[in-house]
Z-matrix of the N, CA and C atoms (Angstrom, degrees):
N
C 1 1.457
C 2 1.529 1 111.11
N 3 1.344 2 115.69 1 -51.44
C 4 1.463 3 120.02 2 -179.49
C 5 1.522 4 111.05 3 -62.36
N 6 1.320 5 116.12 4 -39.20
C 7 1.458 6 120.40 5 178.79
C 8 1.531 7 111.15 6 -62.93
N 9 1.318 8 117.19 7 -38.74
C 10 1.474 9 121.23 8 178.12
C 11 1.520 10 111.02 9 -65.05
N 12 1.340 11 116.68 10 -39.06
C 13 1.465 12 120.18 11 177.83
C 14 1.524 13 111.14 12 -66.08
N 15 1.322 14 116.68 13 -39.75
C 16 1.463 15 120.34 14 178.04
C 17 1.528 16 110.66 15 -65.33
N 18 1.306 17 116.52 16 -39.82
C 19 1.470 18 120.38 17 177.40
C 20 1.522 19 110.79 18 -63.93
N 21 1.324 20 116.80 19 -41.22
C 22 1.466 21 121.15 20 177.16
C 23 1.527 22 110.45 21 -63.17
N 24 1.323 23 116.89 22 -41.23
C 25 1.464 24 122.30 23 177.60
C 26 1.533 25 110.79 24 -57.21
N 27 1.321 26 115.90 25 -47.94
C 28 1.467 27 121.03 26 -179.44
C 29 1.524 28 110.10 27 -65.82
N 30 1.311 29 117.06 28 -44.61
C 31 1.470 30 121.63 29 179.99
C 32 1.531 31 111.51 30 -59.21
N 33 1.336 32 116.39 31 -48.53
C 34 1.467 33 119.74 32 -179.67
C 35 1.525 34 111.42 33 -64.95
N 36 1.326 35 116.69 34 -39.63
C 37 1.463 36 119.09 35 178.46
C 38 1.528 37 111.00 36 -63.07
N 39 1.314 38 116.94 37 -38.61
C 40 1.463 39 119.70 38 177.08
C 41 1.530 40 110.62 39 -59.77
N 42 1.307 41 117.41 40 -41.21
C 43 1.464 42 121.03 41 179.01
C 44 1.523 43 110.29 42 -62.02
N 45 1.346 44 116.90 43 -52.41
C 46 1.468 45 120.25 44 -178.49
C 47 1.520 46 111.85 45 -63.83
N 48 1.296 47 117.03 46 -43.33
C 49 1.458 48 121.94 47 -177.21
C 50 1.524 49 111.58 48 -68.36
N 51 1.324 50 116.90 49 -35.54
C 52 1.468 51 120.01 50 -177.37
C 53 1.524 52 113.60 51 -78.66
N 54 1.336 53 117.73 52 -6.17
C 55 1.463 54 119.81 53 173.11
C 56 1.527 55 110.17 54 -67.21
N 57 1.289 56 116.12 55 -19.11
C 58 1.453 57 120.76 56 -172.19
C 59 1.507 58 114.26 57 -84.97
N 60 1.318 59 113.25 58 169.06
C 61 1.451 60 121.72 59 171.24
C 62 1.526 61 108.47 60 -155.65
N 63 1.301 62 116.09 61 167.10
C 64 1.462 63 120.88 62 -174.29
C 65 1.529 64 113.18 63 -60.60
N 66 1.309 65 117.81 64 -26.08
C 67 1.472 66 120.32 65 -178.72
C 68 1.521 67 112.51 66 -70.03
N 69 1.345 68 117.56 67 -33.08
C 70 1.468 69 118.65 68 -179.38
C 71 1.532 70 113.10 69 -103.73
N 72 1.316 71 117.45 70 -1.27
C 73 1.468 72 120.47 71 176.44
C 74 1.528 73 112.51 72 -54.60
N 75 1.347 74 119.31 73 -44.49
C 76 1.468 75 118.43 74 -179.19
C 77 1.532 76 113.39 75 -58.00
N 78 1.325 77 117.45 76 -35.11
C 79 1.464 78 120.37 77 177.18
C 80 1.518 79 110.62 78 -60.80
N 81 1.339 80 117.81 79 -48.62
C 82 1.463 81 121.53 80 -177.16
C 83 1.522 82 111.78 81 -72.03
N 84 1.324 83 117.50 82 -31.12
C 85 1.465 84 120.40 83 174.88
C 86 1.531 85 110.53 84 -66.77
N 87 1.322 86 116.47 85 -31.92
C 88 1.464 87 122.11 86 176.72
C 89 1.530 88 110.29 87 -74.05
N 90 1.322 89 116.50 88 -48.03
C 91 1.466 90 122.82 89 -177.18
C 92 1.525 91 111.78 90 -60.18
N 93 1.314 92 118.03 91 -33.12
C 94 1.460 93 121.78 92 -174.50
C 95 1.524 94 113.88 93 -77.08
N 96 1.323 95 118.07 94 -10.29
C 97 1.465 96 121.39 95 -178.00
C 98 1.533 97 111.08 96 -85.20
N 99 1.317 98 116.56 97 125.89
C 100 1.463 99 120.89 98 -177.05
C 101 1.524 100 111.50 99 -64.45
N 102 1.330 101 118.67 100 -37.93
C 103 1.469 102 120.53 101 -176.87
C 104 1.522 103 111.85 102 -61.91
N 105 1.310 104 117.44 103 -23.77
C 106 1.466 105 120.91 104 176.69
C 107 1.526 106 110.05 105 -64.62
N 108 1.319 107 116.49 106 -34.93
C 109 1.455 108 122.52 107 -172.60
C 110 1.521 109 114.57 108 -95.27
N 111 1.322 110 117.98 109 -18.35
C 112 1.462 111 120.67 110 -175.85
C 113 1.531 112 112.35 111 -55.64
N 114 1.336 113 120.34 112 -49.19
C 115 1.477 114 118.66 113 179.12
C 116 1.526 115 112.72 114 -59.49
N 117 1.328 116 117.24 115 -41.79
C 118 1.465 117 122.09 116 178.28
C 119 1.523 118 110.40 117 -59.66
N 120 1.333 119 116.86 118 -46.53
C 121 1.462 120 121.09 119 -178.40
C 122 1.528 121 111.65 120 -67.02
N 123 1.320 122 116.92 121 -39.32
C 124 1.467 123 120.07 122 178.43
C 125 1.520 124 110.51 123 -63.62
N 126 1.332 125 116.65 124 -46.40
C 127 1.470 126 120.12 125 179.42
C 128 1.524 127 110.65 126 -61.97
N 129 1.315 128 117.33 127 -46.01
C 130 1.461 129 121.36 128 179.48
C 131 1.531 130 110.68 129 -60.58
N 132 1.325 131 116.00 130 -43.86
C 133 1.464 132 120.50 131 179.61
C 134 1.536 133 110.61 132 -63.75
N 135 1.314 134 116.86 133 -44.88
C 136 1.466 135 119.96 134 -178.93
C 137 1.527 136 111.85 135 -66.09
N 138 1.328 137 117.42 136 -36.63
C 139 1.468 138 120.23 137 177.18
C 140 1.534 139 110.60 138 -65.46
N 141 1.318 140 116.46 139 -41.71
C 142 1.463 141 120.17 140 177.07
C 143 1.518 142 111.02 141 -66.74
N 144 1.320 143 116.53 142 -41.68
C 145 1.463 144 121.47 143 -179.54
C 146 1.525 145 111.66 144 -64.51
N 147 1.330 146 115.52 145 -35.77
C 148 1.476 147 120.85 146 -179.97
C 149 1.527 148 110.99 147 -60.40
N 150 1.317 149 116.87 148 -33.89
C 151 1.468 150 121.60 149 -178.21
C 152 1.535 151 112.12 150 -89.20
N 153 1.321 152 116.80 151 -1.67
C 154 1.460 153 122.53 152 -179.14
C 155 1.530 154 109.75 153 -86.35
N 156 1.319 155 118.35 154 142.27
C 157 1.472 156 119.86 155 174.88
C 158 1.537 157 109.87 156 -54.01
N 159 1.315 158 116.72 157 137.92
C 160 1.467 159 121.19 158 -173.08
C 161 1.530 160 113.20 159 -58.29
N 162 1.322 161 118.52 160 -33.56
C 163 1.469 162 120.87 161 -179.19
C 164 1.530 163 112.40 162 -66.64
N 165 1.339 164 117.78 163 -19.66
C 166 1.465 165 121.87 164 -178.22
C 167 1.530 166 113.21 165 -96.25
N 168 1.323 167 117.65 166 -9.14
C 169 1.467 168 120.17 167 -172.74
C 170 1.523 169 113.19 168 -65.82
N 171 1.307 170 117.17 169 -48.13
C 172 1.473 171 119.38 170 -176.92
C 173 1.530 172 111.14 171 -63.29
N 174 1.333 173 119.44 172 -46.19
C 175 1.481 174 117.76 173 176.88
C 176 1.532 175 112.64 174 -59.73
N 177 1.326 176 117.67 175 -36.79
C 178 1.473 177 120.15 176 179.65
C 179 1.529 178 110.56 177 -66.59
N 180 1.322 179 117.20 178 -43.30
C 181 1.463 180 120.74 179 179.45
C 182 1.531 181 110.09 180 -64.56
N 183 1.326 182 116.52 181 -48.02
C 184 1.468 183 120.00 182 179.86
C 185 1.525 184 111.41 183 -62.66
N 186 1.318 185 116.32 184 -40.20
C 187 1.461 186 120.35 185 177.70
C 188 1.515 187 111.78 186 -60.41
N 189 1.324 188 116.45 187 -42.37
C 190 1.471 189 120.46 188 178.94
C 191 1.522 190 110.35 189 -62.54
N 192 1.312 191 117.07 190 -45.57
C 193 1.461 192 120.58 191 -179.63
C 194 1.532 193 111.50 192 -63.31
N 195 1.326 194 116.68 193 -44.62
C 196 1.468 195 120.65 194 178.11
C 197 1.524 196 110.52 195 -62.39
N 198 1.327 197 116.56 196 -43.19
C 199 1.458 198 120.76 197 179.66
C 200 1.528 199 110.72 198 -60.05
N 201 1.324 200 117.12 199 -45.56
C 202 1.464 201 120.21 200 -179.18
C 203 1.528 202 111.58 201 -63.70
N 204 1.318 203 117.08 202 -40.54
C 205 1.465 204 120.06 203 177.78
C 206 1.535 205 110.12 204 -62.43
N 207 1.312 206 116.84 205 -43.39
C 208 1.471 207 120.73 206 179.95
C 209 1.532 208 110.61 207 -65.12
N 210 1.327 209 116.99 208 -48.59
C 211 1.470 210 120.40 209 -178.25
C 212 1.530 211 110.81 210 -61.35
N 213 1.318 212 116.15 211 -48.87
C 214 1.472 213 119.22 212 -177.61
C 215 1.527 214 111.39 213 -67.72
N 216 1.329 215 116.85 214 -40.51
C 217 1.462 216 120.17 215 178.80
C 218 1.514 217 112.63 216 -65.08
N 219 1.327 218 116.14 217 -45.96
C 220 1.465 219 120.52 218 179.24
C 221 1.526 220 111.02 219 -63.83
N 222 1.318 221 116.70 220 -41.44
C 223 1.464 222 120.47 221 178.08
C 224 1.521 223 110.54 222 -57.79
N 225 1.310 224 116.37 223 -49.44
C 226 1.465 225 120.08 224 -178.50
C 227 1.531 226 111.41 225 -65.05
N 228 1.309 227 117.28 226 -41.71
C 229 1.459 228 121.47 227 178.90
C 230 1.531 229 111.12 228 -60.03
N 231 1.322 230 116.21 229 -48.94
C 232 1.471 231 120.44 230 -178.70
C 233 1.529 232 110.47 231 -64.58
N 234 1.326 233 117.18 232 -41.23
C 235 1.469 234 119.16 233 178.40
C 236 1.527 235 110.93 234 -58.28
N 237 1.328 236 116.66 235 -42.65
C 238 1.468 237 120.43 236 -179.54
C 239 1.525 238 112.28 237 -69.82
N 240 1.327 239 117.11 238 -33.61
C 241 1.462 240 120.33 239 179.13
C 242 1.531 241 112.37 240 -74.73
N 243 1.327 242 116.46 241 -42.60
C 244 1.472 243 120.79 242 -175.45
C 245 1.528 244 111.69 243 -81.38
N 246 1.320 245 117.25 244 -38.85
C 247 1.467 246 123.66 245 179.73
C 248 1.533 247 113.46 246 55.02
N 249 1.300 248 116.52 247 42.37
C 250 1.474 249 120.01 248 177.28
C 251 1.527 250 108.43 249 -78.90
N 252 1.304 251 115.35 250 126.74
C 253 1.461 252 119.60 251 179.39
C 254 1.523 253 110.38 252 -68.61
N 255 1.301 254 114.93 253 145.52
C 256 1.460 255 119.82 254 173.90
C 257 1.534 256 108.52 255 -69.04
N 258 1.337 257 117.04 256 155.04
C 259 1.465 258 119.25 257 179.60
C 260 1.528 259 112.36 258 -54.27
N 261 1.335 260 116.16 259 -37.86
C 262 1.463 261 119.90 260 -177.51
C 263 1.534 262 112.56 261 -73.82
N 264 1.324 263 118.59 262 -12.57
C 265 1.471 264 122.25 263 -178.83
C 266 1.520 265 113.52 264 -106.44
N 267 1.307 266 117.50 265 -5.48
C 268 1.456 267 121.27 266 -176.09
C 269 1.531 268 109.25 267 -88.28
N 270 1.329 269 116.32 268 111.06
C 271 1.469 270 120.41 269 -176.84
C 272 1.526 271 111.95 270 -62.97
N 273 1.327 272 117.45 271 -25.40
C 274 1.469 273 120.09 272 178.16
C 275 1.524 274 112.03 273 -69.45
N 276 1.333 275 116.23 274 -18.86
C 277 1.467 276 120.90 275 -178.72
C 278 1.529 277 112.02 276 -108.06
N 279 1.302 278 116.60 277 8.70
C 280 1.458 279 121.48 278 -176.41
C 281 1.525 280 111.28 279 -55.88
N 282 1.314 281 115.38 280 131.64
C 283 1.455 282 121.87 281 178.43
C 284 1.519 283 114.95 282 87.83
N 285 1.332 284 117.66 283 -5.60
C 286 1.460 285 120.11 284 -179.12
C 287 1.537 286 113.32 285 -82.93
N 288 1.325 287 116.38 286 -21.99
C 289 1.467 288 120.14 287 -173.01
C 290 1.523 289 111.30 288 -126.98
N 291 1.327 290 112.93 289 150.30
C 292 1.469 291 118.91 290 166.95
C 293 1.525 292 104.92 291 -74.26
N 294 1.294 293 118.18 292 140.84
C 295 1.464 294 120.63 293 -176.44
C 296 1.526 295 111.34 294 -127.54
N 297 1.321 296 117.20 295 78.60
C 298 1.467 297 119.15 296 177.70
C 299 1.535 298 113.09 297 -70.78
N 300 1.336 299 116.37 298 -11.88
C 301 1.461 300 121.47 299 -178.98
C 302 1.522 301 107.95 300 -137.70
N 303 1.323 302 116.42 301 146.94
C 304 1.459 303 119.09 302 176.46
C 305 1.521 304 108.29 303 -128.59
N 306 1.320 305 115.74 304 120.80
C 307 1.460 306 121.93 305 -178.44
C 308 1.515 307 109.06 306 -117.49
N 309 1.322 308 116.60 307 153.39
C 310 1.461 309 118.88 308 -175.47
C 311 1.528 310 114.22 309 -111.66
N 312 1.326 311 118.05 310 -11.52
C 313 1.463 312 118.58 311 180.00
C 314 1.534 313 109.95 312 -84.97
N 315 1.319 314 116.17 313 -170.83
C 316 1.451 315 120.26 314 -174.83
C 317 1.523 316 112.89 315 -89.63
N 318 1.317 317 114.70 316 167.71
C 319 1.454 318 122.72 317 -168.72
C 320 1.526 319 115.57 318 -100.50
N 321 1.322 320 118.20 319 -37.54
C 322 1.471 321 119.91 320 -169.52
C 323 1.507 322 111.11 321 -97.51
N 324 1.291 323 115.79 322 120.41
C 325 1.444 324 133.73 323 -1.32
C 326 1.513 325 109.31 324 -106.35
N 327 1.303 326 118.15 325 174.43
C 328 1.458 327 121.55 326 -175.20
C 329 1.531 328 112.40 327 -72.90
N 330 1.319 329 115.53 328 115.04
C 331 1.453 330 120.84 329 175.25
C 332 1.518 331 111.76 330 -68.82
N 333 1.334 332 116.97 331 -35.18
C 334 1.468 333 120.74 332 176.55
C 335 1.529 334 109.90 333 -57.68
N 336 1.323 335 115.69 334 -46.42
C 337 1.456 336 119.89 335 -177.32
C 338 1.526 337 111.70 336 -71.86
N 339 1.314 338 117.15 337 -45.71
C 340 1.470 339 119.88 338 179.62
C 341 1.528 340 110.26 339 -58.55
N 342 1.307 341 116.66 340 -43.91
C 343 1.465 342 120.93 341 -179.57
C 344 1.524 343 111.45 342 -66.90
N 345 1.322 344 116.94 343 -47.99
C 346 1.469 345 119.04 344 -176.15
C 347 1.523 346 112.04 345 -66.95
N 348 1.326 347 117.41 346 -39.89
C 349 1.467 348 119.99 347 179.04
C 350 1.527 349 109.75 348 -67.54
N 351 1.319 350 117.78 349 -41.56
C 352 1.469 351 119.47 350 179.60
C 353 1.519 352 111.00 351 -64.35
N 354 1.315 353 117.41 352 -42.90
C 355 1.469 354 120.71 353 178.37
C 356 1.525 355 110.36 354 -63.92
N 357 1.319 356 116.78 355 -45.77
C 358 1.468 357 120.08 356 -179.07
C 359 1.529 358 110.65 357 -60.39
N 360 1.323 359 117.06 358 -47.79
C 361 1.465 360 120.29 359 179.98
C 362 1.523 361 110.24 360 -61.75
N 363 1.308 362 117.33 361 -44.24
C 364 1.466 363 122.51 362 -178.24
C 365 1.529 364 110.66 363 -61.79
N 366 1.319 365 116.37 364 -49.72
C 367 1.471 366 120.19 365 -179.89
C 368 1.531 367 111.08 366 -59.86
N 369 1.317 368 115.76 367 -46.07
C 370 1.465 369 119.55 368 -178.44
C 371 1.527 370 110.48 369 -65.96
N 372 1.314 371 117.28 370 -40.42
C 373 1.470 372 120.36 371 -179.76
C 374 1.526 373 111.65 372 -58.59
N 375 1.311 374 117.21 373 -39.99
C 376 1.463 375 119.47 374 -175.03
C 377 1.528 376 114.79 375 -95.68
N 378 1.316 377 118.08 376 -24.14
C 379 1.463 378 118.81 377 -171.99
C 380 1.524 379 115.26 378 -115.87
N 381 1.319 380 119.27 379 -5.20
C 382 1.469 381 120.57 380 -173.44
C 383 1.521 382 113.60 381 -60.43
N 384 1.306 383 118.54 382 -34.12
C 385 1.464 384 120.80 383 -177.20
C 386 1.523 385 112.73 384 -82.57
N 387 1.312 386 117.02 385 -19.60
C 388 1.467 387 119.74 386 -174.99
C 389 1.520 388 113.84 387 -113.85
N 390 1.349 389 116.37 388 -12.81
C 391 1.464 390 119.77 389 -175.22
C 392 1.528 391 109.33 390 -149.63
N 393 1.327 392 116.74 391 84.79
C 394 1.468 393 122.11 392 -173.37
C 395 1.537 394 114.69 393 -57.12
N 396 1.343 395 120.19 394 -34.32
C 397 1.475 396 118.41 395 179.41
C 398 1.525 397 114.47 396 -61.73
N 399 1.315 398 118.00 397 -8.24
C 400 1.462 399 120.94 398 -179.44
C 401 1.531 400 111.51 399 -61.16
N 402 1.304 401 118.38 400 -23.25
C 403 1.472 402 120.91 401 -178.65
C 404 1.526 403 113.14 402 -64.21
N 405 1.311 404 117.27 403 -12.80
C 406 1.467 405 120.26 404 177.04
C 407 1.529 406 111.15 405 -62.16
N 408 1.334 407 117.44 406 -20.61
C 409 1.473 408 119.61 407 178.80
C 410 1.524 409 111.86 408 -63.12
N 411 1.314 410 117.83 409 -22.51
C 412 1.469 411 120.08 410 177.15
C 413 1.526 412 109.71 411 -65.17
N 414 1.325 413 116.15 412 -43.22
C 415 1.468 414 120.35 413 178.46
C 416 1.522 415 109.85 414 -63.50
N 417 1.354 416 115.35 415 -44.24
C 418 1.463 417 119.39 416 178.15
C 419 1.527 418 110.91 417 -58.73
N 420 1.319 419 117.84 418 -49.15
C 421 1.464 420 121.34 419 -177.59
C 422 1.530 421 110.93 420 -60.43
N 423 1.333 422 115.96 421 -39.65
C 424 1.463 423 119.30 422 178.58
C 425 1.525 424 111.12 423 -65.01
N 426 1.332 425 117.52 424 -49.77
C 427 1.470 426 120.97 425 -178.95
C 428 1.526 427 111.27 426 -61.81
N 429 1.314 428 115.47 427 -45.37
C 430 1.458 429 121.46 428 -178.33
C 431 1.530 430 110.29 429 -61.14
N 432 1.319 431 117.14 430 -42.99
C 433 1.464 432 121.75 431 179.79
C 434 1.526 433 111.70 432 -72.50
N 435 1.320 434 116.36 433 -44.52
C 436 1.469 435 119.48 434 -178.65
C 437 1.521 436 111.42 435 -63.06
N 438 1.327 437 117.02 436 -31.57
C 439 1.467 438 119.82 437 179.76
C 440 1.525 439 110.74 438 -56.68
N 441 1.321 440 117.43 439 -31.46
C 442 1.454 441 121.28 440 -177.96
C 443 1.531 442 111.56 441 -70.47
N 444 1.327 443 116.98 442 -31.88
C 445 1.462 444 120.83 443 174.58
C 446 1.523 445 110.51 444 -75.07
N 447 1.302 446 115.33 445 -46.83
C 448 1.466 447 120.68 446 -179.90
C 449 1.531 448 110.59 447 -54.33
N 450 1.330 449 115.52 448 -42.58
C 451 1.465 450 120.67 449 -176.40
C 452 1.530 451 113.25 450 -85.34
N 453 1.329 452 117.57 451 1.01
C 454 1.476 453 123.57 452 -177.55
C 455 1.522 454 111.40 453 58.72
N 456 1.333 455 116.19 454 35.56
C 457 1.461 456 121.41 455 177.08
C 458 1.524 457 111.02 456 -87.35
N 459 1.332 458 116.53 457 -21.72
C 460 1.467 459 121.70 458 -178.85
C 461 1.516 460 110.30 459 -144.17
N 462 1.315 461 114.41 460 155.59
C 463 1.455 462 121.24 461 170.58
C 464 1.530 463 108.67 462 -83.56
N 465 1.328 464 118.40 463 157.34
C 466 1.469 465 120.21 464 176.85
C 467 1.529 466 113.33 465 -54.72
N 468 1.334 467 118.08 466 -36.30
C 469 1.471 468 119.40 467 179.18
C 470 1.528 469 111.51 468 -66.82
N 471 1.323 470 117.88 469 -28.83
C 472 1.471 471 121.20 470 175.00
C 473 1.522 472 110.11 471 -65.83
N 474 1.335 473 114.95 472 -40.52
C 475 1.468 474 121.04 473 -179.44
C 476 1.526 475 109.67 474 -69.12
N 477 1.316 476 116.32 475 -47.27
C 478 1.469 477 120.51 476 -179.97
C 479 1.533 478 111.01 477 -60.72
N 480 1.310 479 116.90 478 -45.09
C 481 1.465 480 120.11 479 179.06
C 482 1.525 481 110.66 480 -64.59
N 483 1.325 482 117.19 481 -42.70
C 484 1.465 483 120.47 482 177.47
C 485 1.514 484 111.63 483 -59.00
N 486 1.336 485 117.29 484 -41.13
C 487 1.467 486 121.27 485 179.30
C 488 1.526 487 110.97 486 -64.16
N 489 1.327 488 116.92 487 -44.01
C 490 1.462 489 120.99 488 -179.65
C 491 1.533 490 110.27 489 -65.14
N 492 1.311 491 116.90 490 -46.40
C 493 1.468 492 120.63 491 179.61
C 494 1.529 493 110.34 492 -61.84
N 495 1.323 494 116.82 493 -47.58
C 496 1.466 495 120.63 494 179.65
C 497 1.514 496 112.23 495 -59.88
N 498 1.319 497 116.62 496 -42.50
C 499 1.462 498 121.19 497 179.77
C 500 1.523 499 111.41 498 -62.13
N 501 1.333 500 116.47 499 -49.44
C 502 1.466 501 119.09 500 -175.26
C 503 1.528 502 112.52 501 -70.36
N 504 1.307 503 117.85 502 -35.83
C 505 1.462 504 118.91 503 176.00
C 506 1.522 505 109.84 504 -65.17
N 507 1.324 506 116.75 505 -45.01
C 508 1.469 507 120.16 506 178.43
C 509 1.521 508 110.76 507 -61.33
N 510 1.314 509 116.67 508 -43.27
C 511 1.465 510 120.35 509 179.89
C 512 1.527 511 110.89 510 -59.81
N 513 1.314 512 116.71 511 -43.08
C 514 1.462 513 121.26 512 178.57
C 515 1.535 514 111.27 513 -63.47
N 516 1.311 515 116.85 514 -46.05
C 517 1.468 516 120.56 515 -178.82
C 518 1.524 517 110.56 516 -66.80
N 519 1.328 518 118.17 517 -39.49
C 520 1.466 519 121.33 518 176.95
C 521 1.524 520 109.65 519 -59.74
N 522 1.322 521 116.34 520 -43.17
C 523 1.471 522 120.68 521 179.60
C 524 1.533 523 110.44 522 -61.86
N 525 1.324 524 116.80 523 -44.40
C 526 1.463 525 120.66 524 179.88
C 527 1.528 526 111.96 525 -65.94
N 528 1.314 527 116.78 526 -42.98
C 529 1.472 528 120.83 527 179.81
C 530 1.517 529 110.16 528 -66.15
N 531 1.311 530 117.38 529 -42.05
C 532 1.469 531 121.67 530 -180.00
C 533 1.519 532 110.90 531 -61.19
N 534 1.303 533 117.39 532 -37.83
C 535 1.488 534 120.56 533 176.45
C 536 1.535 535 110.72 534 -61.33
N 537 1.323 536 116.57 535 -31.77
C 538 1.468 537 121.34 536 179.57
C 539 1.524 538 111.61 537 -66.12
N 540 1.318 539 117.19 538 -25.13
C 541 1.475 540 121.24 539 -178.60
C 542 1.514 541 111.52 540 -67.32
N 543 1.304 542 117.88 541 -29.38
C 544 1.466 543 121.85 542 -173.34
C 545 1.512 544 112.43 543 -87.86
């Protein structure tokens, strides 16, 4: 069973990775960098926060910071415990993927995806009723996560697990922050 899932992971990654070519690699190498998105996310967050009742602003900011610490910490902890090699580092998979990027840390689960999904869910949970442009974070989270498949930095199961972890952590933090409002 596990072997079949691993084979499916490799097969799906080959499909996503082989969509690429050298002409569009620079776009995905750009999209995958967090510093590219930080100004966009800060501006979006501040615009949403500006429309939020002042009594709710501090809990929302603190909740976001706590959520990010939890997501990033858990991601790093799990990567160190599981030690799953990235597709580009696994000698058994050598030659199966285009490798526009080479990373040396571990693969499971995707921190890019866990972070982007948690941020997207968090922003939408708090700002959707007061700031409609906030839904653009869905596009960002998708591009940011997909870049990891395109670049063969993660297996699809790493992305799926990162999305689930990011969603549930964000959901928990949103629930805790919302209780603070009352």
